[in-house]
PyMOL Python script that loads the backbone (N, CA, C, O; Angstrom):
from pymol import cmd

cmd.read_pdbstr("""\
ATOM      1  N   UNK A   1     -18.960  16.799  22.845  1.00  0.00           N
ATOM      2  CA  UNK A   1     -17.576  16.565  22.521  1.00  0.00           C
ATOM      3  C   UNK A   1     -17.444  16.382  21.005  1.00  0.00           C
ATOM      4  O   UNK A   1     -18.154  15.567  20.416  1.00  0.00           O
ATOM      5  N   UNK A   2     -16.547  17.133  20.379  1.00  0.00           N
ATOM      6  CA  UNK A   2     -16.368  17.091  18.929  1.00  0.00           C
ATOM      7  C   UNK A   2     -15.391  16.018  18.501  1.00  0.00           C
ATOM      8  O   UNK A   2     -14.846  15.288  19.329  1.00  0.00           O
ATOM      9  N   UNK A   3     -15.174  15.930  17.201  1.00  0.00           N
ATOM     10  CA  UNK A   3     -14.243  14.929  16.686  1.00  0.00           C
ATOM     11  C   UNK A   3     -12.810  15.219  17.127  1.00  0.00           C
ATOM     12  O   UNK A   3     -12.434  16.371  17.344  1.00  0.00           O
ATOM     13  N   UNK A   4     -12.034  14.175  17.252  1.00  0.00           N
ATOM     14  CA  UNK A   4     -10.625  14.275  17.623  1.00  0.00           C
ATOM     15  C   UNK A   4      -9.881  15.067  16.550  1.00  0.00           C
ATOM     16  O   UNK A   4      -9.939  14.690  15.380  1.00  0.00           O
ATOM     17  N   UNK A   5      -9.180  16.157  16.904  1.00  0.00           N
ATOM     18  CA  UNK A   5      -8.489  16.960  15.893  1.00  0.00           C
ATOM     19  C   UNK A   5      -7.393  16.186  15.159  1.00  0.00           C
ATOM     20  O   UNK A   5      -7.133  16.454  13.986  1.00  0.00           O
ATOM     21  N   UNK A   6      -6.756  15.243  15.824  1.00  0.00           N
ATOM     22  CA  UNK A   6      -5.722  14.428  15.156  1.00  0.00           C
ATOM     23  C   UNK A   6      -6.361  13.548  14.084  1.00  0.00           C
ATOM     24  O   UNK A   6      -5.827  13.405  12.984  1.00  0.00           O
ATOM     25  N   UNK A   7      -7.503  12.964  14.417  1.00  0.00           N
ATOM     26  CA  UNK A   7      -8.216  12.135  13.451  1.00  0.00           C
ATOM     27  C   UNK A   7      -8.690  12.979  12.272  1.00  0.00           C
ATOM     28  O   UNK A   7      -8.584  12.564  11.118  1.00  0.00           O
ATOM     29  N   UNK A   8      -9.209  14.156  12.572  1.00  0.00           N
ATOM     30  CA  UNK A   8      -9.692  15.045  11.507  1.00  0.00           C
ATOM     31  C   UNK A   8      -8.544  15.440  10.578  1.00  0.00           C
ATOM     32  O   UNK A   8      -8.728  15.493   9.362  1.00  0.00           O
ATOM     33  N   UNK A   9      -7.364  15.716  11.133  1.00  0.00           N
ATOM     34  CA  UNK A   9      -6.203  16.075  10.311  1.00  0.00           C
ATOM     35  C   UNK A   9      -5.764  14.894   9.454  1.00  0.00           C
ATOM     36  O   UNK A   9      -5.435  15.065   8.280  1.00  0.00           O
ATOM     37  N   UNK A  10      -5.759  13.697  10.036  1.00  0.00           N
ATOM     38  CA  UNK A  10      -5.394  12.492   9.280  1.00  0.00           C
ATOM     39  C   UNK A  10      -6.382  12.260   8.141  1.00  0.00           C
ATOM     40  O   UNK A  10      -5.981  11.993   7.009  1.00  0.00           O
ATOM     41  N   UNK A  11      -7.649  12.362   8.439  1.00  0.00           N
ATOM     42  CA  UNK A  11      -8.689  12.173   7.407  1.00  0.00           C
ATOM     43  C   UNK A  11      -8.529  13.201   6.291  1.00  0.00           C
ATOM     44  O   UNK A  11      -8.620  12.858   5.112  1.00  0.00           O
ATOM     45  N   UNK A  12      -8.295  14.432   6.651  1.00  0.00           N
ATOM     46  CA  UNK A  12      -8.149  15.500   5.658  1.00  0.00           C
ATOM     47  C   UNK A  12      -6.926  15.295   4.774  1.00  0.00           C
ATOM     48  O   UNK A  12      -6.974  15.527   3.566  1.00  0.00           O
ATOM     49  N   UNK A  13      -5.819  14.854   5.394  1.00  0.00           N
ATOM     50  CA  UNK A  13      -4.562  14.678   4.671  1.00  0.00           C
ATOM     51  C   UNK A  13      -4.553  13.408   3.817  1.00  0.00           C
ATOM     52  O   UNK A  13      -4.131  13.442   2.661  1.00  0.00           O
ATOM     53  N   UNK A  14      -5.006  12.313   4.370  1.00  0.00           N
ATOM     54  CA  UNK A  14      -4.874  11.012   3.709  1.00  0.00           C
ATOM     55  C   UNK A  14      -6.093  10.603   2.881  1.00  0.00           C
ATOM     56  O   UNK A  14      -5.968   9.814   1.944  1.00  0.00           O
ATOM     57  N   UNK A  15      -7.250  11.125   3.216  1.00  0.00           N
ATOM     58  CA  UNK A  15      -8.483  10.725   2.526  1.00  0.00           C
ATOM     59  C   UNK A  15      -9.314  11.953   2.147  1.00  0.00           C
ATOM     60  O   UNK A  15     -10.477  12.043   2.539  1.00  0.00           O
ATOM     61  N   UNK A  16      -8.751  12.890   1.403  1.00  0.00           N
ATOM     62  CA  UNK A  16      -9.451  14.142   1.120  1.00  0.00           C
ATOM     63  C   UNK A  16     -10.733  13.958   0.294  1.00  0.00           C
ATOM     64  O   UNK A  16     -11.640  14.786   0.380  1.00  0.00           O
ATOM     65  N   UNK A  17     -10.817  12.897  -0.494  1.00  0.00           N
ATOM     66  CA  UNK A  17     -12.016  12.693  -1.316  1.00  0.00           C
ATOM     67  C   UNK A  17     -13.253  12.382  -0.482  1.00  0.00           C
ATOM     68  O   UNK A  17     -14.374  12.614  -0.934  1.00  0.00           O
ATOM     69  N   UNK A  18     -13.067  11.863   0.725  1.00  0.00           N
ATOM     70  CA  UNK A  18     -14.229  11.587   1.571  1.00  0.00           C
ATOM     71  C   UNK A  18     -15.003  12.871   1.834  1.00  0.00           C
ATOM     72  O   UNK A  18     -16.225  12.908   1.690  1.00  0.00           O
ATOM     73  N   UNK A  19     -14.285  13.923   2.221  1.00  0.00           N
ATOM     74  CA  UNK A  19     -14.970  15.196   2.477  1.00  0.00           C
ATOM     75  C   UNK A  19     -15.373  15.876   1.180  1.00  0.00           C
ATOM     76  O   UNK A  19     -16.463  16.440   1.085  1.00  0.00           O
ATOM     77  N   UNK A  20     -14.503  15.827   0.183  1.00  0.00           N
ATOM     78  CA  UNK A  20     -14.795  16.486  -1.088  1.00  0.00           C
ATOM     79  C   UNK A  20     -16.069  15.932  -1.720  1.00  0.00           C
ATOM     80  O   UNK A  20     -16.869  16.681  -2.281  1.00  0.00           O
ATOM     81  N   UNK A  21     -16.250  14.626  -1.624  1.00  0.00           N
ATOM     82  CA  UNK A  21     -17.430  13.989  -2.220  1.00  0.00           C
ATOM     83  C   UNK A  21     -18.498  13.668  -1.177  1.00  0.00           C
ATOM     84  O   UNK A  21     -19.486  12.994  -1.471  1.00  0.00           O
ATOM     85  N   UNK A  22     -18.289  14.158   0.041  1.00  0.00           N
ATOM     86  CA  UNK A  22     -19.231  13.990   1.153  1.00  0.00           C
ATOM     87  C   UNK A  22     -19.579  12.522   1.412  1.00  0.00           C
ATOM     88  O   UNK A  22     -20.747  12.136   1.454  1.00  0.00           O
ATOM     89  N   UNK A  23     -18.535  11.727   1.582  1.00  0.00           N
ATOM     90  CA  UNK A  23     -18.708  10.300   1.851  1.00  0.00           C
ATOM     91  C   UNK A  23     -18.362   9.964   3.297  1.00  0.00           C
ATOM     92  O   UNK A  23     -17.530  10.608   3.936  1.00  0.00           O
ATOM     93  N   UNK A  24     -19.026   8.944   3.773  1.00  0.00           N
ATOM     94  CA  UNK A  24     -18.648   8.274   5.010  1.00  0.00           C
ATOM     95  C   UNK A  24     -18.427   6.824   4.609  1.00  0.00           C
ATOM     96  O   UNK A  24     -19.327   6.189   4.059  1.00  0.00           O
ATOM     97  N   UNK A  25     -17.231   6.290   4.879  1.00  0.00           N
ATOM     98  CA  UNK A  25     -16.899   4.935   4.440  1.00  0.00           C
ATOM     99  C   UNK A  25     -16.720   4.057   5.665  1.00  0.00           C
ATOM    100  O   UNK A  25     -15.853   4.321   6.497  1.00  0.00           O
ATOM    101  N   UNK A  26     -17.527   3.020   5.784  1.00  0.00           N
ATOM    102  CA  UNK A  26     -17.477   2.141   6.952  1.00  0.00           C
ATOM    103  C   UNK A  26     -17.212   0.683   6.609  1.00  0.00           C
ATOM    104  O   UNK A  26     -17.068  -0.134   7.518  1.00  0.00           O
ATOM    105  N   UNK A  27     -17.143   0.328   5.340  1.00  0.00           N
ATOM    106  CA  UNK A  27     -17.010  -1.068   4.927  1.00  0.00           C
ATOM    107  C   UNK A  27     -15.541  -1.445   4.788  1.00  0.00           C
ATOM    108  O   UNK A  27     -14.989  -1.394   3.689  1.00  0.00           O
ATOM    109  N   UNK A  28     -14.908  -1.823   5.891  1.00  0.00           N
ATOM    110  CA  UNK A  28     -13.496  -2.202   5.867  1.00  0.00           C
ATOM    111  C   UNK A  28     -13.310  -3.715   5.896  1.00  0.00           C
ATOM    112  O   UNK A  28     -12.221  -4.193   6.212  1.00  0.00           O
ATOM    113  N   UNK A  29     -14.341  -4.467   5.576  1.00  0.00           N
ATOM    114  CA  UNK A  29     -14.253  -5.917   5.616  1.00  0.00           C
ATOM    115  C   UNK A  29     -13.279  -6.458   4.575  1.00  0.00           C
ATOM    116  O   UNK A  29     -12.452  -7.312   4.896  1.00  0.00           O
ATOM    117  N   UNK A  30     -13.359  -5.982   3.348  1.00  0.00           N
ATOM    118  CA  UNK A  30     -12.505  -6.545   2.301  1.00  0.00           C
ATOM    119  C   UNK A  30     -11.864  -5.492   1.409  1.00  0.00           C
ATOM    120  O   UNK A  30     -10.986  -5.821   0.611  1.00  0.00           O
ATOM    121  N   UNK A  31     -12.277  -4.243   1.524  1.00  0.00           N
ATOM    122  CA  UNK A  31     -11.766  -3.230   0.602  1.00  0.00           C
ATOM    123  C   UNK A  31     -11.487  -1.922   1.347  1.00  0.00           C
ATOM    124  O   UNK A  31     -12.335  -1.031   1.406  1.00  0.00           O
ATOM    125  N   UNK A  32     -10.301  -1.830   1.905  1.00  0.00           N
ATOM    126  CA  UNK A  32      -9.935  -0.600   2.605  1.00  0.00           C
ATOM    127  C   UNK A  32      -9.659   0.518   1.621  1.00  0.00           C
ATOM    128  O   UNK A  32      -9.297   0.274   0.470  1.00  0.00           O
ATOM    129  N   UNK A  33      -9.829   1.735   2.078  1.00  0.00           N
ATOM    130  CA  UNK A  33      -9.502   2.893   1.259  1.00  0.00           C
ATOM    131  C   UNK A  33      -7.992   3.028   1.141  1.00  0.00           C
ATOM    132  O   UNK A  33      -7.253   2.614   2.034  1.00  0.00           O
ATOM    133  N   UNK A  34      -7.543   3.600   0.051  1.00  0.00           N
ATOM    134  CA  UNK A  34      -6.112   3.833  -0.157  1.00  0.00           C
ATOM    135  C   UNK A  34      -5.789   5.254   0.279  1.00  0.00           C
ATOM    136  O   UNK A  34      -6.426   6.209  -0.166  1.00  0.00           O
ATOM    137  N   UNK A  35      -4.802   5.387   1.144  1.00  0.00           N
ATOM    138  CA  UNK A  35      -4.382   6.702   1.628  1.00  0.00           C
ATOM    139  C   UNK A  35      -3.538   7.405   0.567  1.00  0.00           C
ATOM    140  O   UNK A  35      -2.871   6.758  -0.240  1.00  0.00           O
ATOM    141  N   UNK A  36      -3.575   8.722   0.578  1.00  0.00           N
ATOM    142  CA  UNK A  36      -2.788   9.520  -0.355  1.00  0.00           C
ATOM    143  C   UNK A  36      -1.305   9.174  -0.245  1.00  0.00           C
ATOM    144  O   UNK A  36      -0.623   9.062  -1.264  1.00  0.00           O
ATOM    145  N   UNK A  37      -0.795   9.002   0.975  1.00  0.00           N
ATOM    146  CA  UNK A  37       0.633   8.693   1.144  1.00  0.00           C
ATOM    147  C   UNK A  37       0.993   7.336   0.543  1.00  0.00           C
ATOM    148  O   UNK A  37       2.105   7.170   0.043  1.00  0.00           O
ATOM    149  N   UNK A  38       0.086   6.365   0.578  1.00  0.00           N
ATOM    150  CA  UNK A  38       0.342   5.071  -0.061  1.00  0.00           C
ATOM    151  C   UNK A  38       0.471   5.240  -1.568  1.00  0.00           C
ATOM    152  O   UNK A  38       1.375   4.682  -2.191  1.00  0.00           O
ATOM    153  N   UNK A  39      -0.435   6.010  -2.142  1.00  0.00           N
ATOM    154  CA  UNK A  39      -0.379   6.258  -3.584  1.00  0.00           C
ATOM    155  C   UNK A  39       0.911   6.965  -3.973  1.00  0.00           C
ATOM    156  O   UNK A  39       1.548   6.601  -4.962  1.00  0.00           O
ATOM    157  N   UNK A  40       1.299   7.977  -3.198  1.00  0.00           N
ATOM    158  CA  UNK A  40       2.517   8.731  -3.505  1.00  0.00           C
ATOM    159  C   UNK A  40       3.752   7.833  -3.465  1.00  0.00           C
ATOM    160  O   UNK A  40       4.617   7.923  -4.336  1.00  0.00           O
ATOM    161  N   UNK A  41       3.831   6.962  -2.448  1.00  0.00           N
ATOM    162  CA  UNK A  41       4.983   6.045  -2.362  1.00  0.00           C
ATOM    163  C   UNK A  41       4.987   5.070  -3.528  1.00  0.00           C
ATOM    164  O   UNK A  41       6.042   4.784  -4.093  1.00  0.00           O
ATOM    165  N   UNK A  42       3.822   4.557  -3.892  1.00  0.00           N
ATOM    166  CA  UNK A  42       3.741   3.609  -5.001  1.00  0.00           C
ATOM    167  C   UNK A  42       4.086   4.295  -6.320  1.00  0.00           C
ATOM    168  O   UNK A  42       4.815   3.732  -7.136  1.00  0.00           O
ATOM    169  N   UNK A  43       3.569   5.503  -6.535  1.00  0.00           N
ATOM    170  CA  UNK A  43       3.894   6.256  -7.753  1.00  0.00           C
ATOM    171  C   UNK A  43       5.389   6.520  -7.840  1.00  0.00           C
ATOM    172  O   UNK A  43       5.964   6.472  -8.928  1.00  0.00           O
ATOM    173  N   UNK A  44       6.028   6.800  -6.700  1.00  0.00           N
ATOM    174  CA  UNK A  44       7.475   7.044  -6.692  1.00  0.00           C
ATOM    175  C   UNK A  44       8.234   5.807  -7.168  1.00  0.00           C
ATOM    176  O   UNK A  44       9.202   5.925  -7.920  1.00  0.00           O
ATOM    177  N   UNK A  45       7.805   4.631  -6.738  1.00  0.00           N
ATOM    178  CA  UNK A  45       8.429   3.383  -7.199  1.00  0.00           C
ATOM    179  C   UNK A  45       8.212   3.221  -8.695  1.00  0.00           C
ATOM    180  O   UNK A  45       9.149   2.906  -9.428  1.00  0.00           O
ATOM    181  N   UNK A  46       6.992   3.431  -9.149  1.00  0.00           N
ATOM    182  CA  UNK A  46       6.689   3.253 -10.572  1.00  0.00           C
ATOM    183  C   UNK A  46       7.416   4.265 -11.450  1.00  0.00           C
ATOM    184  O   UNK A  46       7.780   3.953 -12.584  1.00  0.00           O
ATOM    185  N   UNK A  47       7.634   5.493 -10.927  1.00  0.00           N
ATOM    186  CA  UNK A  47       8.345   6.515 -11.702  1.00  0.00           C
ATOM    187  C   UNK A  47       9.836   6.249 -11.777  1.00  0.00           C
ATOM    188  O   UNK A  47      10.499   6.722 -12.700  1.00  0.00           O
ATOM    189  N   UNK A  48      10.379   5.499 -10.819  1.00  0.00           N
ATOM    190  CA  UNK A  48      11.838   5.345 -10.759  1.00  0.00           C
ATOM    191  C   UNK A  48      12.343   3.935 -11.070  1.00  0.00           C
ATOM    192  O   UNK A  48      13.551   3.701 -11.061  1.00  0.00           O
ATOM    193  N   UNK A  49      11.442   3.000 -11.344  1.00  0.00           N
ATOM    194  CA  UNK A  49      11.854   1.630 -11.649  1.00  0.00           C
ATOM    195  C   UNK A  49      11.062   1.085 -12.834  1.00  0.00           C
ATOM    196  O   UNK A  49       9.881   1.390 -13.006  1.00  0.00           O
ATOM    197  N   UNK A  50      11.730   0.282 -13.638  1.00  0.00           N
ATOM    198  CA  UNK A  50      11.044  -0.469 -14.676  1.00  0.00           C
ATOM    199  C   UNK A  50      10.812  -1.862 -14.096  1.00  0.00           C
ATOM    200  O   UNK A  50      11.765  -2.597 -13.837  1.00  0.00           O
ATOM    201  N   UNK A  51       9.558  -2.217 -13.895  1.00  0.00           N
ATOM    202  CA  UNK A  51       9.225  -3.500 -13.301  1.00  0.00           C
ATOM    203  C   UNK A  51       8.666  -4.413 -14.380  1.00  0.00           C
ATOM    204  O   UNK A  51       7.804  -4.013 -15.163  1.00  0.00           O
ATOM    205  N   UNK A  52       9.155  -5.623 -14.412  1.00  0.00           N
ATOM    206  CA  UNK A  52       8.743  -6.568 -15.444  1.00  0.00           C
ATOM    207  C   UNK A  52       8.101  -7.810 -14.869  1.00  0.00           C
ATOM    208  O   UNK A  52       7.960  -7.955 -13.655  1.00  0.00           O
ATOM    209  N   UNK A  53       7.723  -8.687 -15.748  1.00  0.00           N
ATOM    210  CA  UNK A  53       7.109  -9.953 -15.393  1.00  0.00           C
ATOM    211  C   UNK A  53       8.099 -10.779 -14.565  1.00  0.00           C
ATOM    212  O   UNK A  53       9.199 -11.065 -15.037  1.00  0.00           O
ATOM    213  N   UNK A  54       7.730 -11.165 -13.347  1.00  0.00           N
ATOM    214  CA  UNK A  54       8.665 -11.917 -12.511  1.00  0.00           C
ATOM    215  C   UNK A  54       8.986 -13.314 -13.045  1.00  0.00           C
ATOM    216  O   UNK A  54       9.890 -13.975 -12.535  1.00  0.00           O
ATOM    217  N   UNK A  55       8.265 -13.762 -14.052  1.00  0.00           N
ATOM    218  CA  UNK A  55       8.507 -15.085 -14.628  1.00  0.00           C
ATOM    219  C   UNK A  55       9.458 -15.026 -15.821  1.00  0.00           C
ATOM    220  O   UNK A  55       9.719 -16.047 -16.457  1.00  0.00           O
ATOM    221  N   UNK A  56       9.974 -13.841 -16.124  1.00  0.00           N
ATOM    222  CA  UNK A  56      10.919 -13.681 -17.230  1.00  0.00           C
ATOM    223  C   UNK A  56      12.329 -13.510 -16.682  1.00  0.00           C
ATOM    224  O   UNK A  56      12.528 -13.407 -15.471  1.00  0.00           O
ATOM    225  N   UNK A  57      13.292 -13.482 -17.574  1.00  0.00           N
ATOM    226  CA  UNK A  57      14.689 -13.298 -17.161  1.00  0.00           C
ATOM    227  C   UNK A  57      15.268 -12.087 -17.879  1.00  0.00           C
ATOM    228  O   UNK A  57      15.841 -12.197 -18.962  1.00  0.00           O
ATOM    229  N   UNK A  58      15.103 -10.934 -17.249  1.00  0.00           N
ATOM    230  CA  UNK A  58      15.691  -9.697 -17.728  1.00  0.00           C
ATOM    231  C   UNK A  58      15.835  -8.774 -16.523  1.00  0.00           C
ATOM    232  O   UNK A  58      15.255  -9.065 -15.477  1.00  0.00           O
ATOM    233  N   UNK A  59      16.573  -7.685 -16.620  1.00  0.00           N
ATOM    234  CA  UNK A  59      16.788  -6.822 -15.443  1.00  0.00           C
ATOM    235  C   UNK A  59      15.496  -6.307 -14.797  1.00  0.00           C
ATOM    236  O   UNK A  59      15.394  -6.265 -13.571  1.00  0.00           O
ATOM    237  N   UNK A  60      14.522  -5.922 -15.602  1.00  0.00           N
ATOM    238  CA  UNK A  60      13.265  -5.429 -15.032  1.00  0.00           C
ATOM    239  C   UNK A  60      12.542  -6.537 -14.258  1.00  0.00           C
ATOM    240  O   UNK A  60      11.957  -6.295 -13.203  1.00  0.00           O
ATOM    241  N   UNK A  61      12.596  -7.734 -14.795  1.00  0.00           N
ATOM    242  CA  UNK A  61      11.968  -8.870 -14.126  1.00  0.00           C
ATOM    243  C   UNK A  61      12.711  -9.239 -12.852  1.00  0.00           C
ATOM    244  O   UNK A  61      12.089  -9.606 -11.855  1.00  0.00           O
ATOM    245  N   UNK A  62      14.028  -9.145 -12.873  1.00  0.00           N
ATOM    246  CA  UNK A  62      14.824  -9.452 -11.681  1.00  0.00           C
ATOM    247  C   UNK A  62      14.479  -8.489 -10.549  1.00  0.00           C
ATOM    248  O   UNK A  62      14.382  -8.901  -9.394  1.00  0.00           O
ATOM    249  N   UNK A  63      14.294  -7.210 -10.873  1.00  0.00           N
ATOM    250  CA  UNK A  63      13.912  -6.226  -9.856  1.00  0.00           C
ATOM    251  C   UNK A  63      12.557  -6.592  -9.256  1.00  0.00           C
ATOM    252  O   UNK A  63      12.391  -6.543  -8.037  1.00  0.00           O
ATOM    253  N   UNK A  64      11.605  -6.950 -10.081  1.00  0.00           N
ATOM    254  CA  UNK A  64      10.286  -7.340  -9.600  1.00  0.00           C
ATOM    255  C   UNK A  64      10.378  -8.579  -8.720  1.00  0.00           C
ATOM    256  O   UNK A  64       9.771  -8.628  -7.651  1.00  0.00           O
ATOM    257  N   UNK A  65      11.125  -9.567  -9.158  1.00  0.00           N
ATOM    258  CA  UNK A  65      11.289 -10.808  -8.387  1.00  0.00           C
ATOM    259  C   UNK A  65      11.889 -10.506  -7.016  1.00  0.00           C
ATOM    260  O   UNK A  65      11.440 -11.054  -6.009  1.00  0.00           O
ATOM    261  N   UNK A  66      12.888  -9.647  -6.970  1.00  0.00           N
ATOM    262  CA  UNK A  66      13.517  -9.261  -5.712  1.00  0.00           C
ATOM    263  C   UNK A  66      12.508  -8.580  -4.782  1.00  0.00           C
ATOM    264  O   UNK A  66      12.472  -8.867  -3.585  1.00  0.00           O
ATOM    265  N   UNK A  67      11.707  -7.697  -5.323  1.00  0.00           N
ATOM    266  CA  UNK A  67      10.700  -7.000  -4.522  1.00  0.00           C
ATOM    267  C   UNK A  67       9.641  -7.970  -3.989  1.00  0.00           C
ATOM    268  O   UNK A  67       9.200  -7.846  -2.846  1.00  0.00           O
ATOM    269  N   UNK A  68       9.244  -8.917  -4.806  1.00  0.00           N
ATOM    270  CA  UNK A  68       8.264  -9.920  -4.377  1.00  0.00           C
ATOM    271  C   UNK A  68       8.843 -10.754  -3.242  1.00  0.00           C
ATOM    272  O   UNK A  68       8.162 -11.010  -2.248  1.00  0.00           O
ATOM    273  N   UNK A  69      10.078 -11.174  -3.380  1.00  0.00           N
ATOM    274  CA  UNK A  69      10.708 -11.999  -2.345  1.00  0.00           C
ATOM    275  C   UNK A  69      10.871 -11.232  -1.036  1.00  0.00           C
ATOM    276  O   UNK A  69      10.640 -11.785   0.039  1.00  0.00           O
ATOM    277  N   UNK A  70      11.269  -9.959  -1.119  1.00  0.00           N
ATOM    278  CA  UNK A  70      11.387  -9.139   0.105  1.00  0.00           C
ATOM    279  C   UNK A  70      10.023  -8.991   0.783  1.00  0.00           C
ATOM    280  O   UNK A  70       9.925  -9.047   2.008  1.00  0.00           O
ATOM    281  N   UNK A  71       8.985  -8.807  -0.008  1.00  0.00           N
ATOM    282  CA  UNK A  71       7.630  -8.679   0.536  1.00  0.00           C
ATOM    283  C   UNK A  71       7.201  -9.985   1.189  1.00  0.00           C
ATOM    284  O   UNK A  71       6.637  -9.990   2.283  1.00  0.00           O
ATOM    285  N   UNK A  72       7.474 -11.087   0.508  1.00  0.00           N
ATOM    286  CA  UNK A  72       7.120 -12.405   1.049  1.00  0.00           C
ATOM    287  C   UNK A  72       7.803 -12.639   2.386  1.00  0.00           C
ATOM    288  O   UNK A  72       7.168 -13.099   3.334  1.00  0.00           O
ATOM    289  N   UNK A  73       9.085 -12.329   2.472  1.00  0.00           N
ATOM    290  CA  UNK A  73       9.828 -12.506   3.717  1.00  0.00           C
ATOM    291  C   UNK A  73       9.277 -11.615   4.830  1.00  0.00           C
ATOM    292  O   UNK A  73       9.198 -12.041   5.982  1.00  0.00           O
ATOM    293  N   UNK A  74       8.900 -10.394   4.497  1.00  0.00           N
ATOM    294  CA  UNK A  74       8.337  -9.479   5.498  1.00  0.00           C
ATOM    295  C   UNK A  74       7.006 -10.015   6.031  1.00  0.00           C
ATOM    296  O   UNK A  74       6.739  -9.933   7.230  1.00  0.00           O
ATOM    297  N   UNK A  75       6.177 -10.560   5.149  1.00  0.00           N
ATOM    298  CA  UNK A  75       4.894 -11.123   5.577  1.00  0.00           C
ATOM    299  C   UNK A  75       5.134 -12.340   6.469  1.00  0.00           C
ATOM    300  O   UNK A  75       4.471 -12.493   7.495  1.00  0.00           O
ATOM    301  N   UNK A  76       6.059 -13.190   6.093  1.00  0.00           N
ATOM    302  CA  UNK A  76       6.368 -14.363   6.917  1.00  0.00           C
ATOM    303  C   UNK A  76       6.869 -13.950   8.304  1.00  0.00           C
ATOM    304  O   UNK A  76       6.465 -14.530   9.312  1.00  0.00           O
ATOM    305  N   UNK A  77       7.748 -12.945   8.352  1.00  0.00           N
ATOM    306  CA  UNK A  77       8.241 -12.452   9.649  1.00  0.00           C
ATOM    307  C   UNK A  77       7.091 -11.883  10.483  1.00  0.00           C
ATOM    308  O   UNK A  77       6.997 -12.141  11.683  1.00  0.00           O
ATOM    309  N   UNK A  78       6.217 -11.107   9.835  1.00  0.00           N
ATOM    310  CA  UNK A  78       5.097 -10.490  10.548  1.00  0.00           C
ATOM    311  C   UNK A  78       4.229 -11.552  11.212  1.00  0.00           C
ATOM    312  O   UNK A  78       3.800 -11.381  12.353  1.00  0.00           O
ATOM    313  N   UNK A  79       3.969 -12.651  10.500  1.00  0.00           N
ATOM    314  CA  UNK A  79       3.120 -13.717  11.037  1.00  0.00           C
ATOM    315  C   UNK A  79       3.911 -14.801  11.749  1.00  0.00           C
ATOM    316  O   UNK A  79       3.356 -15.817  12.167  1.00  0.00           O
ATOM    317  N   UNK A  80       5.224 -14.575  11.886  1.00  0.00           N
ATOM    318  CA  UNK A  80       6.085 -15.553  12.535  1.00  0.00           C
ATOM    319  C   UNK A  80       5.867 -16.935  11.929  1.00  0.00           C
ATOM    320  O   UNK A  80       5.702 -17.922  12.645  1.00  0.00           O
ATOM    321  N   UNK A  81       5.869 -16.988  10.608  1.00  0.00           N
ATOM    322  CA  UNK A  81       5.602 -18.223   9.877  1.00  0.00           C
ATOM    323  C   UNK A  81       6.864 -18.704   9.172  1.00  0.00           C
ATOM    324  O   UNK A  81       7.741 -17.914   8.821  1.00  0.00           O
ATOM    325  N   UNK A  82       6.931 -19.981   8.979  1.00  0.00           N
ATOM    326  CA  UNK A  82       8.043 -20.594   8.256  1.00  0.00           C
ATOM    327  C   UNK A  82       7.836 -20.417   6.755  1.00  0.00           C
ATOM    328  O   UNK A  82       6.701 -20.354   6.284  1.00  0.00           O
ATOM    329  N   UNK A  83       8.928 -20.337   6.011  1.00  0.00           N
ATOM    330  CA  UNK A  83       8.817 -20.237   4.561  1.00  0.00           C
ATOM    331  C   UNK A  83       8.295 -21.530   3.948  1.00  0.00           C
ATOM    332  O   UNK A  83       7.927 -21.549   2.774  1.00  0.00           O
ATOM    333  N   UNK A  84       8.256 -22.603   4.720  1.00  0.00           N
ATOM    334  CA  UNK A  84       7.706 -23.876   4.254  1.00  0.00           C
ATOM    335  C   UNK A  84       6.181 -23.894   4.305  1.00  0.00           C
ATOM    336  O   UNK A  84       5.544 -24.773   3.724  1.00  0.00           O
ATOM    337  N   UNK A  85       5.606 -22.929   4.996  1.00  0.00           N
ATOM    338  CA  UNK A  85       4.139 -22.900   5.161  1.00  0.00           C
ATOM    339  C   UNK A  85       3.486 -22.174   4.026  1.00  0.00           C
ATOM    340  O   UNK A  85       2.262 -22.050   3.995  1.00  0.00           O
TER     341      UNK A  85
END
""", "prot")
cmd.dss("prot")
cmd.show_as("cartoon", "prot")
cmd.util.cbc("prot")
cmd.orient("prot")
């Protein structure tokens, strides 16, 4: 029985360097690989927003602060945790 074609397509699309550099990566304890789609989404944010130090008071910093707060709330919801924790 060969490899799952869906898995092979996902690996090829999201992690092309594994095959290009002939790697097998099994250490997911603390450092997961970054998928191509994650990089593309992050680059899109960086190309379209000026993000500043969240400890400052300017428009770029306000955008960063807002993004941090939205992320914090999403993590709290995911873990069903109170914002007091």
